[in-house]
C-alpha positions in Angstrom: 11.2 28.9 7.8 10.4 27.7 11.3 7.7 25.1 11.0 6.7 25.3 14.7 7.6 21.8 15.5 10.0 22.6 18.3 8.9 20.9 21.5 6.3 18.9 19.7 6.2 14.9 20.1 5.6 12.8 17.0 4.9 9.0 16.8 6.0 7.6 13.7 5.0 4.2 12.5 6.9 1.9 9.9 9.8 3.9 11.1 12.7 1.4 10.7 13.0 2.1 6.8 11.8 3.9 3.8 9.1 6.6 4.0 8.6 6.1 7.7 12.1 6.5 8.5 12.4 9.6 6.3 9.5 11.1 7.9 10.9 10.5 11.6 14.2 12.2 10.5 12.5 15.1 8.9 10.3 15.8 12.1 13.4 15.5 14.1 15.4 18.0 12.0 12.5 20.5 12.6 12.7 20.1 16.2 10.1 17.6 17.2 10.9 14.7 19.6 10.2 11.4 17.8 9.1 8.1 19.0 9.7 5.5 16.2 8.0 2.3 16.0 8.2 -0.8 13.7 8.6 -4.5 14.2 12.5 -4.6 13.9 14.1 -3.3 17.1 17.7 -3.2 15.8 16.7 -0.9 12.9 15.0 1.6 15.4 18.0 1.8 17.2 19.8 2.9 13.9 17.1 5.6 13.5 17.4 6.8 17.3 21.2 7.0 16.6 20.6 9.1 13.5 18.4 11.6 15.1 20.6 11.9 18.2 23.5 12.6 16.2 21.7 15.4 14.6 21.0 16.8 18.0 17.4 15.6 18.4 15.5 13.5 20.8 14.1 10.0 19.9 12.7 6.8 21.6 12.6 3.3 20.1 9.1 1.7 20.7 9.1 -1.6 19.0 5.7 -2.6 17.7 3.9 -4.9 15.4 0.8 -2.7 14.4 -1.3 -5.8 13.6 -1.1 -6.8 17.4 -4.1 -4.9 18.6 -3.3 -5.5 22.3 0.3 -4.2 22.0 -0.9 -0.7 20.9 -2.1 0.6 24.2 1.2 -0.4 26.1 3.4 1.1 23.2 1.5 4.3 23.6 2.2 4.5 27.2 5.8 4.1 26.5 5.6 6.9 24.3 3.8 9.2 26.8 6.1 8.0 29.7 9.2 8.7 27.6 8.5 12.0 25.5 5.0 13.2 26.5 1.6 13.4 24.8 1.5 12.6 21.0 0.9 16.0 19.0 1.6 14.3 15.7 0.7 10.6 14.7 2.2 9.5 11.5 0.4 6.1 10.8 2.3 3.9 8.5 2.7 0.1 7.8 4.0 -2.1 5.2 1.8 -2.5 2.1 -0.3 -5.6 1.4 1.2 -8.1 -1.3 0.6 -7.4 -4.8 -1.8 -9.5 -6.7 -5.3 -9.5 -8.5 -8.6 -10.7 -7.2 -7.9 -14.4 -8.0 -4.7 -14.4 -5.9 -6.1 -14.0 -2.5 -8.7 -15.8 -0.2 -10.4 -14.6 3.0 -7.0 -14.9 5.1 -5.3 -12.6 2.9 -8.0 -10.2 2.9 -8.2 -10.0 6.7 -4.4 -9.9 6.9 -4.4 -6.9 4.7 -7.2 -5.2 6.7 -5.3 -5.7 10.0 -2.1 -4.4 8.4 -3.4 -1.2 6.7 -6.8 -0.4 7.7 -7.3 -1.6 11.3 -3.9 -0.4 12.3 -4.7 3.2 11.3 -7.9 3.1 13.2 -6.3 1.5 16.3 -3.5 4.0 16.4 -5.9 6.9 16.1 -8.0 5.4 18.9 -4.9 5.5 21.1 -3.7 9.2 20.6 -6.9 10.9 19.9 -8.6 11.4 23.4 -5.4 13.5 24.6 -5.5 15.5 21.2 -9.2 16.3 21.7 -8.5 17.3 25.4 -5.9 19.7 24.4 -7.8 20.9 21.4 -4.7 20.4 19.1 -2.9 17.7 17.2 -2.4 16.3 13.7 -3.2 12.9 12.3 -0.9 11.8 9.3 -1.8 8.7 7.3 0.8 7.5 4.8 -1.3 5.8 2.1 -0.4 5.5 -1.8 -1.2 7.2 -5.1 -3.2 4.1 -5.6 -5.9 6.1 -3.8 -6.2 8.5 -6.7 -5.4 6.0 -9.6 -5.7 2.2 -9.0 -3.2 -0.1 -10.2 -4.6 -3.5 -11.2 -2.0 -5.8 -9.7 -2.4 -4.2 -6.2 -5.9 -5.1 -5.3 -5.6 -5.3 -1.6 -3.7 -2.1 -1.4 -6.2 -0.2 -3.6 -9.0 -1.5 -1.2 -7.4 -1.1 2.1 -5.9 2.4 1.6 -8.9 3.8 0.1 -10.6 2.8 3.3 -8.0 4.8 5.3 -8.7 8.0 3.1 -12.6 7.4 4.0 -11.6 7.5 7.7 -9.3 10.4 7.4 -12.1 12.5 5.5 -14.6 11.6 8.1 -12.3 12.4 11.1 -11.3 15.8 9.5 -15.0 16.7 9.6 -15.5 15.4 13.1 -12.3 16.8 14.5 -12.1 20.2 13.1 -14.2 21.8 15.9 -11.7 20.3 18.3 -8.6 21.7 16.6 -7.3 18.5 15.4 -6.4 17.9 11.8 -6.3 14.8 9.7 -4.8 14.2 6.3 -3.2 11.6 3.9 0.2 11.8 2.3 0.3 9.4 -0.7 3.5 8.5 -2.5 4.0 7.7 -6.0 7.1 6.1 -7.3 9.4 6.8 -4.5 12.8 4.7 -4.2 12.3 2.4 -1.4 12.4 -1.2 -0.6 8.6 -1.6 -1.1 8.8 0.1 -4.6 11.8 -1.9 -5.6 10.0 -5.3 -4.5 6.9 -4.3 -6.6 9.1 -3.6 -9.6 10.7 -7.1 -9.1 7.2 -8.6 -8.8 5.9 -6.9 -12.2 9.2 -8.0 -13.7 8.7 -11.7 -12.7 5.1 -11.5 -13.8 5.9 -10.1 -17.4 9.1 -11.8 -18.3 11.1 -8.2 -17.9 14.1 -7.0 -16.0 13.4 -4.9 -13.1 15.3 -2.1 -14.7 13.0 -2.4 -17.6 9.9 -2.0 -15.2 11.6 0.8 -13.6 12.5 2.6 -16.8 8.9 2.3 -18.0 7.5 3.8 -14.9 10.1 6.8 -14.9 8.5 7.4 -18.3 5.3 8.2 -16.8 6.9 10.6 -14.4 7.1 14.3 -15.8 10.1 14.9 -13.3 11.8 12.0 -14.9 12.9 10.0 -12.0 11.8 8.1 -8.7 11.6 10.3 -5.8 13.9 10.1 -2.7 12.6 9.2 0.7 13.9 12.4 2.1 11.7 14.5 -0.5 8.5 12.5 0.9 9.6 13.0 4.6 9.9 16.8 4.2 6.4 17.0 3.0 5.1 15.1 5.9 7.0 17.4 8.3 5.7 20.5 6.7 1.9 19.2 6.6 2.3 18.2 10.4 3.6 21.5 11.4 1.9 24.8 12.4 2.8 26.3 8.8 0.3 23.9 7.4 -2.4 24.8 10.2 -5.3 25.4 7.6 -4.8 22.1 5.8 -7.1 19.2 6.7 -9.3 16.7 5.0 -7.0 16.2 2.0 -4.8 13.8 0.3 -1.5 15.2 -0.7 0.2 13.3 -3.5 4.0 13.2 -3.8 4.5 11.6 -7.2 6.6 13.9 -9.3 3.4 14.7 -11.4 2.7 11.1 -12.3 -1.1 10.9 -11.5 -3.3 12.2 -14.2 -6.6 12.9 -12.1 -7.6 16.4 -11.8 -8.5 15.8 -8.3 -5.1 14.5 -7.1 
């Protein structure tokens, strides 16, 4: 199937590893030129090499998405190097695990800047050109916690839900302009983030990380953690012309784990 991404420009964040990297590689395989951003410049260079070895085009644009003043200049580098952005994949590392009593105002503000404000600011950077061209897709990587909260992930539950609220509102506002907005929510996908969360739960409960993983797998109908590439393929499809009538939704990629009827 031709996804219609050939010649498009995608700007993928948190692209140095995990779900962001997998999304960038999937978009590149389908013909999109990809700008990849994250704080670790060396890791971005590895992603660029992987794209180029597959015959694609990529540009490394190091960026800390909590630095509001740096987003505009990073966007200029993307436009100068590849052209206007057709697909934004907004993604950042998750806030730390913990419950209400574990955090103070500083932690709350830091989580907001990392997860919610970054999505807002990245959108603000690319949206004027999308509206002017009457085309584009805004993809926000969130979490299955937006469908079924996890008690030990208070900050993620809060901040990612806010991103979903923004996405849903944008889908209403931008539909007449030909711009789509949606979220893609991973469940238990085998990334450094999920392994770190399993380690945290293991320490809190006096178990081993393997025991925690086994318990999690027991709640997944497909019987395993997902692979990042499986998630990236979903992102590429949803960002493509083949999904041109999909907007305003959160697509959960979780192996069937979430129980909610509206997931």
